[in-house]
C-alpha positions as CSV (number, residue, x, y, z in Angstrom):
1,X,-85.9,2.3,-38.9
2,X,-87.8,4.4,-36.3
3,X,-88.0,8.1,-36.4
4,X,-85.8,8.3,-33.3
5,X,-83.1,6.1,-34.8
6,X,-83.2,8.1,-38.1
7,X,-82.8,11.4,-36.1
8,X,-79.9,10.0,-34.2
9,X,-78.2,8.8,-37.5
10,X,-78.7,12.2,-39.1
11,X,-77.3,14.0,-36.1
12,X,-74.2,11.7,-36.1
13,X,-73.6,12.3,-39.8
14,X,-73.9,16.1,-39.3
15,X,-71.4,15.9,-36.4
16,X,-68.9,13.8,-38.5
17,X,-69.3,16.2,-41.4
18,X,-68.6,19.2,-39.3
19,X,-65.5,17.6,-37.7
20,X,-64.1,16.5,-41.1
21,X,-64.6,20.0,-42.6
22,X,-62.6,21.5,-39.7
23,X,-59.6,19.2,-40.6
24,X,-59.4,20.8,-44.1
25,X,-59.8,24.4,-42.9
26,X,-56.7,26.6,-42.8
27,X,-55.6,27.8,-39.4
28,X,-55.7,31.5,-38.9
29,X,-52.9,31.3,-36.3
30,X,-51.3,28.1,-35.1
31,X,-48.1,29.6,-33.8
32,X,-46.4,29.5,-37.2
33,X,-49.0,30.8,-39.7
34,X,-50.9,34.1,-39.5
35,X,-53.5,35.2,-42.0
36,X,-53.6,33.1,-45.2
37,X,-51.6,29.9,-45.4
38,X,-48.1,30.7,-46.6
39,X,-45.2,28.4,-47.7
40,X,-41.6,29.4,-48.2
41,X,-41.6,27.9,-51.7
42,X,-40.5,30.5,-54.3
43,X,-40.0,33.3,-51.8
44,X,-37.3,35.9,-52.7
45,X,-35.1,37.7,-50.3
46,X,-35.8,41.3,-49.2
47,X,-32.6,42.3,-51.1
48,X,-34.0,40.7,-54.3
49,X,-37.3,42.5,-53.8
50,X,-35.4,45.9,-53.5
51,X,-33.8,45.2,-56.9
52,X,-37.1,44.3,-58.5
53,X,-38.8,47.4,-57.1
54,X,-36.3,49.8,-58.8
55,X,-38.3,49.3,-62.0
56,X,-41.8,49.2,-60.7
57,X,-43.8,51.0,-57.9
58,X,-45.8,48.0,-56.9
59,X,-46.0,44.2,-57.4
60,X,-47.3,41.0,-55.8
61,X,-44.4,39.2,-53.9
62,X,-43.5,36.5,-51.5
63,X,-40.5,37.6,-49.4
64,X,-38.3,36.0,-46.8
65,X,-36.6,38.3,-44.3
66,X,-35.7,38.9,-40.7
67,X,-38.0,40.8,-38.4
68,X,-36.4,43.9,-36.9
69,X,-39.3,45.3,-34.8
70,X,-43.0,44.8,-34.1
71,X,-45.7,47.2,-33.0
72,X,-45.6,47.0,-29.2
73,X,-49.2,48.1,-28.8
74,X,-51.0,45.4,-30.8
75,X,-48.6,43.7,-33.2
76,X,-50.4,45.5,-36.1
77,X,-47.2,46.0,-38.1
78,X,-43.6,44.8,-38.2
79,X,-40.4,45.8,-40.0
80,X,-38.1,43.5,-42.0
81,X,-34.4,44.4,-42.0
82,X,-32.0,43.9,-44.8
83,X,-29.0,41.6,-44.4
84,X,-27.0,44.4,-46.1
85,X,-25.9,47.2,-43.7
86,X,-27.2,50.6,-44.3
87,X,-30.4,49.5,-46.2
88,X,-33.8,50.7,-44.9
89,X,-36.2,48.5,-43.1
90,X,-39.4,47.6,-44.9
91,X,-42.6,48.1,-42.9
92,X,-45.1,45.3,-43.2
93,X,-48.8,45.8,-42.4
94,X,-51.5,43.1,-42.6
95,X,-54.3,43.1,-45.1
96,X,-57.5,44.5,-43.7
97,X,-56.0,44.3,-40.2
98,X,-57.2,40.7,-40.3
99,X,-54.4,39.4,-38.0
100,X,-51.7,40.7,-35.7
101,X,-48.1,39.4,-35.0
102,X,-46.6,38.4,-31.6
103,X,-44.8,41.3,-30.1
104,X,-41.7,39.3,-29.4
105,X,-41.0,38.4,-33.0
106,X,-37.8,40.5,-33.4
107,X,-34.9,38.5,-34.8
108,X,-37.1,35.8,-36.2
109,X,-37.1,34.8,-39.9
110,X,-40.4,35.1,-41.7
111,X,-42.0,34.7,-45.1
112,X,-44.6,37.4,-46.0
113,X,-46.9,36.9,-48.9
114,X,-48.8,39.9,-50.4
115,X,-48.1,43.1,-52.2
116,X,-45.0,45.4,-52.2
117,X,-45.3,49.0,-53.0
118,X,-43.5,52.3,-52.8
119,X,-45.2,55.2,-51.1
120,X,-44.5,58.4,-49.2
121,X,-45.3,58.1,-45.5
122,X,-46.5,61.2,-43.8
123,X,-44.8,62.8,-40.8
124,X,-47.9,62.0,-38.7
125,X,-47.8,58.4,-39.6
126,X,-44.0,58.1,-39.0
127,X,-44.4,59.7,-35.6
128,X,-47.3,57.3,-34.9
129,X,-45.2,54.3,-35.8
130,X,-42.3,55.6,-33.6
131,X,-44.7,55.9,-30.7
132,X,-46.0,52.4,-31.3
133,X,-42.4,51.1,-31.3
134,X,-41.9,52.7,-27.9
135,X,-39.5,55.5,-29.0
136,X,-38.9,58.4,-26.6
137,X,-40.7,61.7,-27.0
138,X,-37.5,63.3,-28.1
139,X,-36.9,60.7,-30.8
140,X,-40.5,61.2,-32.0
141,X,-40.2,65.0,-32.1
142,X,-37.1,64.7,-34.4
143,X,-39.3,63.2,-37.1
144,X,-40.1,66.2,-39.2
145,X,-40.0,65.0,-42.9
146,X,-42.1,62.6,-44.8
147,X,-40.3,59.5,-46.1
148,X,-40.6,57.7,-49.4
149,X,-40.2,54.0,-48.6
150,X,-40.8,50.4,-49.7
151,X,-43.9,49.0,-47.9
152,X,-45.6,45.7,-47.9
153,X,-49.1,44.6,-47.2
154,X,-49.1,40.9,-46.2
155,X,-52.1,38.6,-46.6
156,X,-50.2,35.9,-44.7
157,X,-47.1,35.4,-42.7
158,X,-45.1,32.2,-42.0
159,X,-42.7,32.3,-39.0
160,X,-39.7,30.1,-39.9
161,X,-37.8,30.1,-36.6
């Protein structure tokens, strides 16, 4: 085998290896998955999470719920709404801001996989979120108290519908 043929064979093997490794990599965003690859298997409802969070202030969780709103500036957060009327929304942020959600996701069912925790959100942050959500200046000015709330940091999101 000549040096030219050997070089061509090595190049072909490298190209094939690179292509085959791409088939096994997880998509960051393929229109359904964002962040780490998530399945719906063993996901609990937002209502079940609220019950579990009564006894703890943080826990890893996989939760299925309906998106109520998404940050209209960048898609850097979203809220999940409870199926039970009168329950608070849960704000979901994304681990290390590694990914963002489509801004038109409201009403869609999703599975979020990550970490649930209870924390007090400052007035400044609440006003910032209201501004990101497109609230009016008058609505933003009405926010004058911090809020203790259930929050979620997602490593991955699966859009179900």
